[in-house]
C-alpha positions as CSV (number, residue, x, y, z in Angstrom):
1,M,-0.5,-0.2,0.0
2,D,1.7,3.2,-1.4
3,G,1.4,6.2,0.9
4,L,-1.6,8.2,-1.1
5,R,-3.7,5.7,0.0
6,L,-2.9,5.0,3.8
7,A,-3.9,8.1,3.9
8,D,-6.9,8.0,2.0
9,R,-8.0,4.6,4.3
10,L,-6.9,6.4,7.2
11,A,-8.7,9.5,6.8
12,Y,-11.4,7.4,6.0
13,G,-11.4,6.1,9.3
14,A,-11.8,8.7,11.2
15,G,-14.3,9.7,9.8
16,C,-16.2,6.9,10.5
17,A,-15.1,7.4,14.1
18,A,-16.0,10.3,13.8
19,R,-20.0,9.7,13.1
20,R,-20.0,7.3,16.3
21,V,-19.0,10.2,18.3
22,G,-18.2,13.4,17.1
23,F,-21.5,16.2,15.9
24,L,-22.2,17.5,13.1
25,H,-20.1,20.2,11.7
26,D,-20.1,22.2,8.8
27,A,-17.4,23.3,7.2
28,Y,-16.5,26.8,5.2
29,R,-13.8,28.2,3.9
30,P,-12.2,31.2,3.4
31,A,-12.7,33.4,-0.1
32,G,-11.3,36.7,0.9
33,P,-10.1,38.3,3.7
34,C,-13.7,39.0,5.4
35,E,-16.9,37.2,6.5
36,P,-15.4,33.2,6.2
37,L,-18.6,31.7,8.3
38,E,-20.9,33.9,5.4
39,L,-23.4,30.8,3.5
40,A,-21.7,31.0,0.4
41,N,-18.7,30.0,1.8
42,R,-20.2,26.5,2.9
43,F,-19.5,23.3,1.2
44,L,-19.6,20.7,3.4
45,R,-21.5,19.0,6.4
46,L,-19.5,16.8,8.6
47,C,-18.9,14.5,11.5
48,V,-16.0,15.7,13.8
49,A,-14.9,14.2,17.4
50,F,-12.3,16.8,19.1
51,V,-9.7,15.0,21.8
52,L,-7.1,16.5,24.0
53,P,-3.2,18.0,21.6
54,G,-2.3,14.5,23.5
55,G,-4.7,11.7,22.5
56,A,-6.8,11.7,25.5
57,V,-10.5,12.0,26.6
58,S,-10.2,10.9,30.1
59,G,-10.7,14.4,31.4
60,P,-11.4,17.7,30.7
61,S,-9.5,20.3,28.4
62,G,-7.8,22.9,30.5
63,F,-8.1,26.8,30.1
64,G,-5.8,28.5,27.6
65,V,-5.0,25.5,25.4
66,P,-6.8,25.6,21.8
67,F,-5.6,23.3,20.4
68,R,-7.3,19.9,19.8
69,Q,-6.8,16.7,17.2
70,A,-9.7,17.3,15.8
71,W,-11.0,13.3,14.4
72,A,-12.8,13.6,10.6
73,D,-12.9,12.7,7.2
74,W,-10.2,15.1,6.0
75,S,-9.9,14.1,2.0
76,Y,-12.6,16.9,1.9
77,L,-10.9,19.7,4.4
78,Q,-7.3,22.1,4.4
79,A,-5.9,23.8,6.4
80,G,-7.6,27.2,6.6
81,D,-11.3,26.0,7.0
82,Y,-13.4,26.3,9.2
83,L,-15.3,24.0,11.5
84,A,-18.5,25.3,13.3
85,G,-20.7,22.9,15.2
86,P,-22.8,22.8,18.8
87,E,-18.5,23.0,20.4
88,G,-18.4,26.1,18.4
89,V,-15.5,27.1,15.9
90,V,-12.4,25.9,15.0
91,F,-10.5,26.1,12.3
92,V,-7.6,23.6,10.7
93,A,-4.2,24.4,11.3
94,S,-2.7,21.4,9.6
95,I,-3.1,18.0,8.2
96,E,-0.6,16.4,8.4
97,P,-1.3,11.9,7.8
98,P,-1.1,9.9,9.6
99,K,-1.1,12.0,12.0
100,P,-4.7,13.0,13.6
101,M,-6.3,17.3,12.2
102,L,-4.4,19.3,14.6
103,V,-7.4,22.5,15.1
104,V,-7.5,25.9,16.8
105,M,-10.5,26.4,18.5
106,T,-11.4,30.4,18.7
107,N,-13.2,32.6,21.3
108,A,-12.8,36.1,19.5
109,T,-13.5,37.8,16.4
110,L,-11.2,39.6,15.1
111,A,-10.5,42.5,12.1
112,L,-7.0,43.3,11.4
113,V,-6.5,47.0,10.4
114,R,-3.4,48.7,9.0
115,P,-3.4,52.5,11.0
116,G,-2.2,54.7,8.2
117,T,-0.5,58.2,8.4
118,L,-1.7,61.8,8.7
119,G,0.9,64.1,7.2
120,Q,1.6,67.0,9.0
121,A,2.7,69.9,6.7
122,G,6.1,71.2,7.2
123,L,10.3,70.8,7.1
124,T,10.0,67.7,9.0
125,G,7.6,65.7,7.3
126,Y,6.2,64.8,10.4
127,G,3.6,61.6,10.1
128,A,1.2,60.8,12.4
129,V,-1.4,58.1,13.1
130,G,-5.2,59.3,12.8
131,P,-8.5,58.4,14.0
132,G,-10.8,57.3,9.8
133,T,-7.2,56.1,8.1
134,D,-7.3,52.4,9.7
135,M,-6.7,50.7,6.4
136,P,-8.6,46.9,6.7
137,V,-6.8,43.4,5.6
138,L,-9.2,41.5,7.6
139,S,-12.5,41.2,9.5
140,G,-14.6,39.0,10.5
141,F,-12.2,36.2,10.8
142,P,-13.5,34.3,13.8
143,A,-9.7,33.2,16.4
144,S,-8.6,32.2,19.5
145,L,-6.9,35.3,21.1
146,L,-5.6,34.3,25.2
147,A,-3.6,36.4,28.0
148,G,0.1,35.5,28.2
149,G,2.6,37.4,25.4
150,T,5.3,39.9,26.5
151,G,2.8,43.0,28.0
152,D,4.8,46.4,28.9
153,R,4.5,49.1,31.6
154,T,1.7,52.2,30.7
155,R,3.5,55.5,28.9
156,N,3.6,57.6,31.9
157,G,6.1,55.5,33.5
158,L,5.4,56.3,36.9
159,P,6.1,53.6,39.8
160,D,2.6,52.5,40.6
161,D,1.8,51.9,36.6
162,T,0.3,48.2,36.0
163,K,1.5,47.6,32.6
164,V,-0.3,47.2,29.7
165,P,-1.6,43.4,29.0
166,G,0.0,40.9,26.4
167,F,-1.8,38.6,24.3
168,T,-1.4,36.4,21.8
169,A,-3.8,35.8,18.3
170,L,-4.2,32.6,16.8
171,L,-5.6,33.5,13.0
172,P,-5.4,31.1,9.8
173,V,-3.1,32.4,7.1
174,V,-5.7,33.7,4.4
175,E,-4.3,34.0,0.3
176,R,-2.1,38.2,-0.3
177,V,-2.3,38.4,3.4
178,V,0.6,39.9,5.8
179,P,0.2,40.8,9.2
180,Q,2.9,43.6,10.0
181,V,4.1,44.8,13.2
182,A,2.1,47.7,14.8
183,D,-1.5,46.9,12.9
184,I,-3.7,46.7,15.1
185,L,-6.0,43.8,15.8
186,I,-10.3,44.4,16.6
187,N,-11.9,41.8,18.4
188,E,-16.3,42.1,18.6
189,R,-16.2,44.3,21.3
190,N,-14.4,47.0,20.2
191,E,-10.6,45.9,21.4
192,R,-7.6,47.2,20.1
193,Y,-4.9,45.5,20.4
194,A,-1.1,45.8,18.9
195,V,0.3,44.3,17.2
196,T,4.1,43.2,18.0
197,S,5.6,40.4,16.8
198,V,4.6,37.5,13.1
199,E,4.8,34.6,13.2
200,E,4.2,31.9,9.7
201,M,4.0,28.4,12.0
202,A,2.0,25.9,8.6
203,G,-1.3,27.2,8.2
204,V,-1.3,29.5,11.7
205,W,0.1,33.2,12.1
206,R,0.9,34.1,15.4
207,L,0.9,37.1,16.5
208,S,1.8,38.5,19.8
209,A,0.3,42.2,20.7
210,V,-0.6,44.1,24.0
211,Q,-4.0,46.0,24.2
212,A,-4.2,49.3,23.7
213,V,-5.8,51.0,27.4
214,R,-7.2,54.3,27.4
């Protein structure tokens, strides 16, 4: 049996297991940088079962761990697809047969914008970020947004200043979209996070960010 046939048989077996113990999910494939869960992007309904990253089913999942193994017939899926069902919304991080499919559980809906600048007339050519100059990069993408990244002190520098909280965001890689340092993440509560680092891993963008506070 060659590798391609083995991968196909493994996917079929995972689908059989999911039909026994999993739940029906709608699969969506983003068609661009906006609203991946629009009805027009839905292409499949299939059963999916989630287990912990190590494969255990003997206990509940812990807090702050967004990754899951997913058992489903992944022959129809690819990295970046979304699965929406009774356990929430996930996106496919990687499919590497014969290993199980890896997915990311989401807990936020994010937009990514790129601040523009307003030129200030003068000899120095000074420019600053101004309101209403944000250029949309992504919008409406379910993502994982968890506290725990590197924070920073508030700008006053006083001894009793609190630190600006740090966060890590996980988003699927989208074709022709490249996040950059200093981009702004905005969640569904209109909270803003300044991106401080960008890392691409397989089909996932990992963005470190600090929350903008007033």
